[in-house]
C-alpha positions in Angstrom: 69.3 -45.9 -14.3 68.4 -42.3 -13.3 65.7 -42.3 -16.0 64.1 -45.4 -14.4 64.3 -43.8 -11.0 62.7 -40.6 -12.3 59.9 -42.5 -14.0 59.2 -44.4 -10.7 59.2 -41.2 -8.7 56.9 -39.5 -11.2 54.5 -42.5 -11.2 54.1 -42.2 -7.5 53.7 -38.4 -7.6 51.3 -38.5 -10.5 49.1 -41.1 -8.7 48.8 -38.8 -5.7 48.0 -35.8 -8.0 45.3 -37.8 -9.7 43.8 -38.8 -6.3 43.7 -35.2 -5.1 42.3 -33.9 -8.4 39.5 -36.5 -8.4 38.7 -35.8 -4.8 38.3 -32.1 -5.6 36.7 -32.2 -9.0 33.0 -31.5 -9.5 30.5 -34.1 -10.6 31.0 -33.2 -14.2 34.0 -34.2 -16.2 35.9 -37.4 -16.5 37.9 -39.1 -13.8 41.6 -38.3 -14.2 44.3 -41.0 -14.1 47.9 -40.9 -13.1 48.9 -41.0 -16.7 47.3 -37.5 -17.2 49.8 -36.0 -14.8 53.0 -38.0 -15.6 55.3 -36.0 -17.8 57.7 -38.9 -18.4 55.1 -40.8 -20.5 54.8 -40.5 -24.2 51.5 -39.9 -25.9 51.3 -43.5 -26.9 51.9 -44.7 -23.4 49.3 -42.3 -22.0 46.6 -43.7 -24.4 47.7 -47.3 -24.0 44.7 -48.3 -21.8 42.2 -46.0 -23.6 39.2 -47.6 -25.3 38.0 -46.0 -28.5 34.2 -45.8 -28.4 32.7 -46.4 -31.8 29.2 -47.1 -33.1 30.0 -50.8 -33.1 31.0 -51.1 -29.4 28.6 -48.5 -27.8 25.8 -51.0 -27.8 28.0 -53.6 -26.0 28.9 -51.1 -23.4 25.2 -50.1 -22.9 24.1 -53.7 -22.5 26.8 -54.4 -19.9 25.9 -51.3 -18.0 22.2 -52.3 -18.0 23.0 -55.8 -16.8 25.1 -54.4 -14.0 22.4 -52.0 -12.9 19.8 -54.8 -12.9 21.9 -56.9 -10.7 22.5 -59.7 -13.2 26.3 -59.2 -12.8 27.7 -59.6 -9.3 31.0 -57.9 -8.6 33.4 -59.8 -6.4 35.5 -57.7 -4.0 39.2 -57.9 -4.5 41.1 -59.2 -1.4 43.8 -56.9 -0.6 47.1 -58.5 0.4 48.9 -57.3 3.5 51.4 -54.6 2.5 54.9 -55.2 3.4 57.0 -52.4 5.0 60.3 -52.1 3.2 61.5 -49.4 5.6 63.0 -47.3 2.7 62.0 -44.1 1.1 61.6 -43.1 -2.5 64.9 -43.0 -4.3 66.8 -45.4 -1.9 
């Protein structure tokens, strides 16, 4: 149970660390994610959402980027649901 609580606390803290780091980084370099700062994750968990870029899929990515830039793809905004106030703090 304490491991789950620690992982939850670190997920919140690492999200804030990634936000601050991305706000203060220069224009060069990749955007950091919360997984980059979370010490409770294994290497496999950190790379779970990573996409390996190969010669086969680079053309697909380039085509999608071009279509997006030409306006052929319209992005729909995500409607944010109203957040509920639980009245507690982290660790309660």
